[in-house]
C-alpha positions as CSV (number, residue, x, y, z in Angstrom):
1,M,84.0,26.6,87.4
2,Q,87.1,28.7,86.7
3,R,89.2,27.4,83.8
4,R,92.3,26.7,85.9
5,D,90.3,24.8,88.6
6,F,88.9,22.5,86.0
7,L,92.2,22.0,84.1
8,K,94.1,21.4,87.3
9,A,91.7,18.6,88.3
10,S,91.7,17.2,84.8
11,A,95.5,17.1,84.5
12,A,95.8,15.6,88.0
13,L,93.4,12.7,87.1
14,A,95.6,11.9,84.1
15,A,98.8,12.0,86.2
16,A,97.4,9.8,88.9
17,G,95.4,7.4,86.7
18,F,91.7,6.8,87.0
19,P,90.6,4.6,89.9
20,A,91.3,0.9,89.5
21,Q,88.1,-0.9,88.9
22,S,89.2,-4.4,89.5
23,L,90.0,-4.1,93.2
24,F,86.5,-5.0,94.4
25,A,85.5,-7.5,91.7
26,A,85.9,-10.5,94.0
27,A,84.0,-9.0,96.9
28,A,81.2,-7.4,94.9
29,T,77.7,-8.9,94.9
30,P,76.5,-9.3,91.3
31,S,73.6,-6.9,90.7
32,P,71.8,-6.0,87.4
33,L,72.0,-2.5,86.3
34,K,68.9,-0.5,86.8
35,F,67.1,1.7,84.2
36,L,64.7,4.6,84.2
37,G,61.5,4.9,82.2
38,K,60.7,2.9,79.1
39,P,63.0,2.5,76.0
40,Q,62.6,5.3,73.4
41,A,63.4,5.3,69.7
42,F,66.8,7.0,69.0
43,D,68.9,7.7,65.9
44,T,71.2,10.4,64.6
45,A,68.4,12.4,63.0
46,W,66.5,12.5,66.2
47,L,69.6,13.8,68.1
48,K,70.2,16.5,65.6
49,G,66.6,17.6,65.7
50,Y,66.6,17.7,69.5
51,A,69.8,19.7,69.5
52,R,68.3,22.2,67.0
53,Q,65.2,22.4,69.1
54,L,67.2,23.0,72.3
55,A,69.2,25.8,70.6
56,G,65.9,27.5,69.8
57,Q,65.1,27.7,73.6
58,P,66.7,29.9,76.2
59,Y,69.7,28.3,77.8
60,R,69.2,26.6,81.2
61,A,72.3,26.1,83.3
62,P,72.8,22.6,84.8
63,E,71.3,22.1,88.2
64,N,73.9,21.0,90.7
65,H,71.6,19.9,93.5
66,I,74.0,17.4,95.0
67,P,74.5,16.8,98.8
68,D,77.1,18.9,100.6
69,E,79.0,15.9,101.6
70,I,79.6,15.1,97.9
71,R,80.3,18.7,97.1
72,K,83.0,18.9,99.8
73,L,85.0,15.8,98.8
74,D,88.7,16.5,98.6
75,W,91.1,14.8,96.2
76,D,91.9,11.8,98.4
77,Q,88.3,11.2,99.3
78,Y,87.2,11.3,95.7
79,Q,89.9,8.9,94.6
80,A,88.8,6.5,97.3
81,I,85.5,5.9,95.5
82,Q,85.9,2.8,93.4
83,Y,83.7,1.5,90.7
84,R,82.7,-2.2,91.0
85,A,83.9,-4.1,88.0
86,D,80.9,-6.6,88.0
87,H,78.5,-3.6,87.6
88,A,80.0,-2.4,84.3
89,L,77.7,-2.0,81.4
90,W,77.9,-5.2,79.3
91,A,80.1,-6.9,82.0
92,K,78.2,-10.2,81.6
93,D,77.6,-10.1,77.8
94,E,80.9,-11.3,76.5
95,L,81.4,-8.2,74.3
96,R,84.7,-6.6,73.5
97,F,83.7,-3.4,75.4
98,Q,82.6,-2.5,78.9
99,A,81.7,0.9,80.3
100,K,82.1,2.1,83.9
101,F,80.9,5.3,85.4
102,F,82.4,8.2,87.4
103,H,80.8,9.3,90.6
104,L,80.0,12.9,91.2
105,G,82.3,14.9,93.4
106,L,85.5,17.0,93.5
107,Y,85.4,19.3,90.4
108,F,82.7,17.2,88.7
109,K,79.4,18.3,90.2
110,S,77.1,18.5,87.2
111,P,75.2,15.2,86.6
112,V,75.1,13.8,83.0
113,Q,72.5,11.4,81.7
114,I,73.8,8.1,80.3
115,F,71.7,5.9,78.1
116,E,72.2,2.4,76.7
117,L,71.3,2.3,73.0
118,K,70.2,-1.2,71.8
119,N,68.5,-2.0,68.6
120,G,67.5,1.6,68.0
121,Q,66.0,1.9,71.5
122,A,67.5,4.1,74.2
123,Q,67.0,3.7,77.9
124,E,68.5,5.8,80.7
125,L,70.8,4.1,83.2
126,A,69.9,4.7,86.8
127,Y,72.4,5.7,89.5
128,D,72.7,2.9,92.0
129,P,75.0,3.1,95.1
130,A,75.7,-0.6,94.6
131,M,77.8,0.4,91.6
132,F,80.4,1.9,93.9
133,A,82.6,1.0,96.8
134,Y,83.0,4.1,98.8
135,G,86.0,3.1,100.9
136,K,87.5,6.0,102.9
137,S,85.6,8.7,101.0
138,G,83.4,9.3,104.0
139,L,80.3,8.7,101.9
140,H,77.7,6.1,102.7
141,G,75.9,4.5,99.7
142,G,72.7,4.0,101.6
143,K,72.4,7.8,102.1
144,M,73.0,8.7,98.5
145,P,70.0,10.2,96.6
146,K,68.5,7.7,94.2
147,D,68.5,10.2,91.4
148,L,72.1,11.4,92.0
149,G,73.4,10.7,88.4
150,F,76.9,10.3,87.1
151,A,79.8,12.6,86.3
152,G,80.9,10.7,83.2
153,F,82.1,7.3,82.0
154,R,85.2,5.4,80.9
155,V,85.6,2.6,78.4
156,N,87.5,-0.7,78.7
157,F,88.5,-3.0,75.8
158,H,88.6,-6.8,76.1
159,T,92.4,-6.9,75.8
160,D,92.8,-5.4,79.2
161,L,89.7,-4.8,81.3
162,E,91.6,-3.1,84.2
163,R,92.8,-0.1,82.2
164,D,90.7,2.5,80.3
165,V,91.1,3.1,76.6
166,S,89.0,6.3,76.8
167,A,87.2,8.5,79.3
168,F,84.6,11.3,79.0
169,L,84.6,13.4,82.2
170,G,83.9,17.1,82.8
171,A,82.4,19.8,80.5
172,S,83.1,18.4,77.0
173,Y,86.5,16.9,77.8
174,F,87.5,13.4,76.7
175,R,90.8,11.4,76.5
176,A,92.1,8.2,75.0
177,V,95.3,6.1,75.0
178,G,97.4,4.2,72.5
179,S,99.7,1.3,73.0
180,D,101.5,3.1,75.9
181,W,98.4,3.1,78.0
182,Q,99.2,6.6,79.2
183,Y,96.8,9.5,79.4
184,G,98.0,12.9,78.6
185,L,96.4,15.7,76.6
186,S,92.7,16.0,76.2
187,A,90.3,16.7,73.4
188,R,87.0,18.7,73.8
189,G,83.7,18.8,72.0
190,L,83.9,22.5,71.4
191,A,85.8,25.6,72.6
192,I,84.0,29.0,72.9
193,D,86.0,32.3,73.2
194,C,89.2,30.6,74.2
195,G,92.1,33.0,74.7
196,M,90.0,36.2,74.6
197,E,89.9,38.9,77.2
198,R,86.5,37.9,78.5
199,P,86.0,34.6,80.4
200,E,86.0,31.4,78.3
201,E,82.7,29.6,77.9
202,F,82.9,25.8,78.5
203,P,80.1,23.9,76.7
204,N,79.0,20.7,78.5
205,F,78.1,17.2,77.3
206,I,74.8,16.8,79.2
207,S,73.7,13.4,77.8
208,F,75.5,10.3,76.4
209,W,74.1,7.3,74.5
210,L,76.4,4.2,74.5
211,E,75.4,1.9,71.6
212,R,75.7,-1.8,72.4
213,P,78.3,-3.2,70.0
214,S,77.8,-6.5,68.3
215,K,79.6,-9.5,69.8
216,D,82.7,-9.4,67.6
217,S,82.9,-5.6,67.0
218,S,86.0,-3.7,67.9
219,K,84.3,-0.4,67.4
220,L,82.2,1.4,70.0
221,V,79.7,4.2,69.0
222,V,78.9,6.9,71.5
223,Y,76.5,9.8,70.9
224,A,76.5,13.0,73.0
225,L,74.4,16.1,73.4
226,L,76.2,19.3,74.0
227,D,74.8,22.5,75.5
228,S,76.0,25.9,76.5
229,P,74.8,29.6,76.5
230,S,76.0,30.0,72.9
231,V,75.3,26.7,71.2
232,A,73.7,23.2,71.3
233,G,75.2,20.3,69.4
234,A,74.8,16.7,68.4
235,Y,77.9,14.4,68.4
236,R,78.7,10.9,67.2
237,F,82.0,9.2,68.2
238,E,83.1,5.9,66.7
239,I,85.9,4.6,68.9
240,Q,88.4,2.0,67.7
241,P,91.1,0.9,70.2
242,A,94.5,0.1,68.6
243,A,98.2,0.9,69.0
244,T,97.1,4.2,67.6
245,M,93.6,4.8,68.8
246,V,91.2,6.1,66.1
247,M,88.1,8.2,66.8
248,D,85.8,9.3,64.0
249,V,83.8,12.3,65.0
250,E,80.6,13.8,63.5
251,V,79.4,17.2,64.7
252,A,76.3,19.2,64.1
253,L,76.2,22.6,65.8
254,Y,73.3,25.0,66.3
255,P,74.2,28.4,67.7
256,R,71.8,30.3,69.9
257,K,73.6,33.5,69.1
258,A,76.6,34.9,67.2
259,I,79.9,33.3,68.3
260,E,83.0,35.4,67.9
261,R,85.6,32.6,68.3
262,M,84.3,29.0,67.9
263,G,87.0,26.4,68.3
264,V,86.3,23.1,66.4
265,A,88.2,19.9,67.3
266,P,90.0,21.6,70.3
267,L,92.9,19.9,71.9
268,T,94.2,20.9,75.4
269,S,97.6,20.1,76.7
270,M,100.4,21.2,79.1
271,F,103.8,22.7,78.5
272,Q,105.7,24.0,81.5
273,Y,109.3,24.0,80.2
274,G,111.5,22.2,77.7
275,E,114.8,22.4,75.9
276,N,113.6,25.5,73.9
277,D,111.9,27.4,76.8
278,R,113.2,27.2,80.3
279,R,111.8,30.5,81.4
280,I,110.4,29.1,84.7
281,A,112.5,25.9,85.0
282,A,112.9,25.7,88.8
283,S,116.4,25.2,90.0
284,N,115.1,22.8,92.6
285,D,113.3,20.6,90.2
286,W,115.4,17.6,89.2
287,R,113.6,17.0,85.9
288,R,115.0,18.6,82.7
289,E,111.7,18.9,80.8
290,I,108.0,18.9,81.8
291,H,105.4,18.8,79.1
292,D,102.6,16.6,77.6
293,S,103.2,18.0,74.1
294,D,106.2,19.8,72.7
295,G,104.8,21.2,69.4
296,L,101.9,22.0,67.1
297,S,102.1,20.2,63.8
298,M,100.1,21.4,60.8
299,L,99.6,20.1,57.3
300,R,98.2,23.1,55.4
301,G,95.7,22.9,52.6
302,N,98.5,23.6,50.1
303,G,100.6,20.7,51.3
304,E,103.1,22.6,53.4
305,W,104.1,21.0,56.7
306,I,104.7,23.3,59.6
307,W,106.2,22.7,63.1
308,R,105.6,25.2,65.8
309,P,107.4,24.4,69.2
310,L,105.3,25.2,72.2
311,T,106.3,27.7,74.9
312,N,105.3,28.8,78.3
313,P,105.0,32.6,77.8
314,A,105.1,35.3,80.5
315,Q,101.8,36.5,79.2
316,L,98.9,34.9,77.4
317,R,99.9,34.4,73.8
318,F,97.5,33.9,70.8
319,N,98.4,32.9,67.3
320,G,96.3,32.2,64.3
321,Y,97.6,30.4,61.2
322,Q,95.3,31.1,58.2
323,D,94.4,28.3,55.9
324,E,91.8,26.9,53.6
325,N,90.6,23.3,53.8
326,P,93.4,22.2,56.2
327,R,94.6,18.6,55.8
328,G,95.4,18.2,59.5
329,F,96.8,19.5,62.7
330,G,97.7,18.2,66.1
331,L,99.6,18.6,69.4
332,L,102.5,16.1,69.3
333,Q,105.0,14.7,71.8
334,R,107.9,14.1,69.5
335,D,110.6,13.8,72.2
336,R,110.4,10.2,73.4
337,N,113.7,10.0,75.2
338,F,113.1,9.1,78.9
339,D,116.4,10.6,79.8
340,H,115.1,14.1,78.8
341,Y,112.4,13.9,81.4
342,Q,113.6,11.4,84.0
343,D,110.1,11.1,85.4
344,D,109.2,7.5,86.4
345,G,105.9,8.6,88.0
346,V,103.9,10.2,85.3
347,F,106.1,9.3,82.3
348,Y,106.0,12.3,80.1
349,D,107.9,10.4,77.4
350,R,104.9,8.2,77.0
351,R,102.2,10.9,76.6
352,P,100.1,10.4,73.5
353,S,100.1,12.7,70.5
354,V,96.8,13.6,68.9
355,W,96.3,14.4,65.2
356,V,93.1,15.9,63.8
357,E,92.3,14.9,60.3
358,P,89.3,16.7,58.6
359,K,87.2,14.3,56.6
360,S,85.5,17.0,54.6
361,G,86.4,20.4,53.4
362,W,86.4,22.9,56.3
363,G,86.7,26.0,54.0
364,K,88.5,29.1,55.1
365,G,89.6,29.7,58.7
366,A,92.7,29.3,60.9
367,V,94.4,26.9,63.2
368,Q,94.6,28.9,66.4
369,L,97.0,28.3,69.2
370,V,96.6,29.7,72.8
371,E,99.5,29.5,75.2
372,I,98.8,30.5,78.8
373,P,101.4,31.1,81.4
374,T,101.7,28.4,84.0
375,V,103.9,27.8,87.1
376,D,102.7,24.2,87.7
377,E,102.5,21.0,85.7
378,T,98.9,20.3,86.9
379,F,97.6,23.3,84.8
380,D,96.8,22.5,81.2
381,N,97.9,25.8,79.5
382,I,98.0,24.9,75.8
383,V,94.9,24.9,73.5
384,C,94.6,24.6,69.7
385,F,91.6,24.4,67.5
386,W,90.1,25.2,64.1
387,N,88.3,28.5,63.9
388,P,86.1,29.0,60.8
389,A,86.4,32.4,59.1
390,E,82.7,32.7,58.9
391,K,81.4,33.5,62.3
392,P,78.5,31.3,63.4
393,Q,75.1,33.0,63.7
394,A,71.9,32.1,65.5
395,G,69.7,29.6,63.7
396,Q,72.4,28.2,61.5
397,E,73.6,24.6,61.2
398,H,77.3,23.9,61.1
399,L,78.5,20.4,60.2
400,F,82.0,19.0,60.8
401,T,83.5,15.5,60.4
402,Y,87.0,14.6,61.4
403,R,89.2,11.8,62.7
404,L,91.3,11.8,65.8
405,Y,94.4,9.7,66.1
406,W,95.8,9.0,69.7
407,G,99.1,7.4,70.4
408,R,102.9,7.5,70.0
409,K,103.0,7.1,66.2
410,M,100.8,9.2,63.9
411,P,99.7,7.5,60.6
412,I,100.2,10.8,58.8
413,V,103.8,12.0,58.9
414,P,105.8,14.6,56.8
415,P,107.7,13.1,53.9
416,L,110.4,15.7,54.5
417,A,112.9,16.1,57.3
418,T,111.3,17.1,60.6
419,V,112.3,19.2,63.5
420,A,114.0,16.9,66.1
421,A,114.9,19.6,68.7
422,T,114.8,23.3,69.3
423,R,117.2,25.0,71.7
424,T,117.8,28.6,72.6
425,G,120.3,30.6,74.6
426,M,122.6,33.6,74.7
427,G,124.0,34.6,71.3
428,G,127.5,35.7,70.3
429,V,130.7,34.0,69.1
430,V,132.7,31.9,71.6
431,G,136.0,33.5,72.4
432,R,134.9,37.0,71.4
433,K,133.7,39.7,73.9
434,R,130.0,40.4,73.5
435,T,129.3,44.1,72.8
436,Y,125.5,43.8,72.4
437,Y,122.6,41.5,73.3
438,S,121.5,38.7,70.9
439,W,119.7,35.4,71.3
440,R,120.7,32.1,69.7
441,F,118.4,29.6,68.1
442,V,119.5,26.0,67.4
443,V,117.1,23.9,65.3
444,D,117.9,20.2,64.5
445,F,116.3,18.5,61.5
446,A,116.4,14.8,60.9
447,G,114.8,12.3,58.4
448,G,113.5,12.8,55.0
449,D,116.1,13.0,52.2
450,L,118.9,14.4,54.5
451,K,120.7,11.0,54.5
452,L,120.9,11.1,50.7
453,L,123.0,14.3,50.7
454,G,126.6,14.0,49.7
455,K,129.5,15.8,51.5
456,D,129.6,18.4,48.8
457,A,125.9,19.2,48.9
458,K,125.2,22.8,49.5
459,V,122.5,23.1,52.1
460,V,121.2,26.6,52.8
461,P,119.0,27.7,55.7
462,V,116.3,30.1,54.7
463,I,115.7,32.3,57.7
464,S,113.3,35.1,58.2
465,A,112.3,37.3,61.1
466,S,109.5,39.8,61.5
467,R,111.9,42.2,63.4
468,G,115.6,42.4,64.3
469,T,118.7,41.3,62.5
470,V,119.6,37.6,61.8
471,E,123.4,37.0,62.3
472,V,126.0,34.2,62.3
473,S,123.7,31.7,60.6
474,S,124.8,28.3,59.5
475,A,123.6,24.8,58.5
476,R,125.9,21.8,59.0
477,P,125.6,18.0,59.2
478,L,124.8,16.6,62.6
479,D,126.0,12.9,62.6
480,D,124.4,12.0,65.9
481,I,120.9,12.3,64.4
482,Q,122.0,11.8,60.8
483,G,120.5,15.2,60.0
484,Y,121.4,18.9,59.9
485,R,121.7,21.6,62.6
486,V,120.7,25.2,61.8
487,M,122.1,27.9,64.1
488,F,121.6,31.6,64.1
489,D,121.5,34.7,66.4
490,L,118.7,37.3,66.4
491,K,119.7,40.8,67.4
492,P,116.8,43.0,68.5
493,T,117.0,46.4,66.8
494,D,114.5,48.3,69.0
495,A,113.3,48.4,72.6
496,S,110.0,46.7,71.9
497,V,109.1,43.6,73.9
498,A,106.4,42.6,71.3
499,P,106.9,39.0,70.0
500,I,109.1,38.4,67.0
501,D,108.0,35.7,64.5
502,L,110.7,33.5,63.1
503,R,110.7,31.1,60.2
504,V,113.3,28.5,59.0
505,Y,113.6,25.7,56.5
506,L,116.4,24.1,54.5
507,V,116.9,24.0,50.7
508,T,119.5,22.5,48.3
509,D,119.5,23.6,44.7
510,G,116.0,25.0,45.1
511,Q,114.7,21.7,46.6
512,T,113.0,22.1,50.0
513,L,114.4,19.5,52.4
514,C,112.3,19.9,55.6
515,E,109.1,21.0,57.2
516,T,108.9,24.7,58.1
517,W,109.9,25.7,61.6
518,L,107.9,28.5,63.0
519,Y,108.7,30.2,66.4
520,Q,107.6,33.2,68.3
521,W,110.2,34.8,70.6
522,T,109.6,37.6,73.0
523,P,112.7,39.7,73.7
524,P,113.2,40.9,77.3
525,A,112.9,44.5,78.4
526,I,115.9,46.5,77.3
527,T,117.1,46.8,81.0
528,Q,117.3,43.0,81.1
529,R,119.3,42.5,77.9
530,H,122.5,41.6,79.6
531,F,125.6,40.5,77.6
């Protein structure tokens, strides 16, 4: 599967919402779930050992022997397949969780094994046409192969059994929601060679183990086995629904070969255009902004907070931010003003942010950001991840533990003022004739200690650029946000169209007042520098 085909389908599922599972509850005939084989002993040590053993064998691509009628399903036909609520795993057990399964089809054509784990014993769930109502899909349950399998699963919590709190579907992708009940960006088990000149490798979760929770437990444990040409891996997810969903993730990776760029804890999102980058903002689109996330936030190992607004570049853009033992990073949707989006269909103002918090020292490496050009909001074009400095080699074991937070509010926030908005446009001084090309940057900061500043406080913007000349810079109070606005122009001093790195923060009497704003701007060709 090509990257964009998969991401388009993934983003479209989020925009439309997963199929409603309650529609057929009344009409469905209760039927016990069916299982395959006998229960087998299972624990984390066994899963790690199996992943290590798998990595020592030649890679075998998933077999996609599914009927043509399933393979040819279009979007509407696939959406017509509904899961019957009374066939959910644990539906009759009065637990706080239930699990329901995705049918194969559309872009999801590789079956995954799904096991129930109970009292240390695992048994595989069998595909049963009675689990699904096929509606207008054109499929007939009685004609489906008995060993068809599933595409993935979704999780419901007892507070609302009609809406998912998490879903695992496609390659190693998974999603979750917070109190807004809105899907948005995705996480992945692993990224391989993302943003390189050669095709990206997409590892797959090929098996899942869903551990039966205790009666009063609000935590669900899911195990997963990952496989790809380059690596096999064992995963443990502890999922805790809340206003800000928490997922604790334990990862053991076993490379089959050397991996040049391994992305740990990867996040995948979409940025088409926003207040800072309207390169492809269509004149016939009534919405002012379209994005799932508007920036990359980083808390470096030395305690420095960084904010990097996202862009939709004309060409693929790759950036690496070197660090040692990072304390966290994430793709955030800071702009929560509905008026800035005006989309009452997919509600970009409600899209969750995701923060990655390492639970152990990750050593040296880099938070890496890949921005891919896109002309459509159904393409996820933003990826960020941690890339260890030491390149993984065949036969090694690599262990990572981290926590994912999903929701509107992140529990870890900068104590300093944060970037509230980034805007760009033509430079120059109003009322004066422009005699050369320059580009203006406007960065608003709010929060932190800015409210404590008196009228006579001398606030200075510290601005640096990798090329060009910084002009007409200023920092002044902005009462509307009870913060400060930094403005400056950048004048290119050469004909190069290579990106220019910018850096801004505020100080007063040597005290840093805000997080560091980083930006990468690509000047236009010299023939397009109109003034």
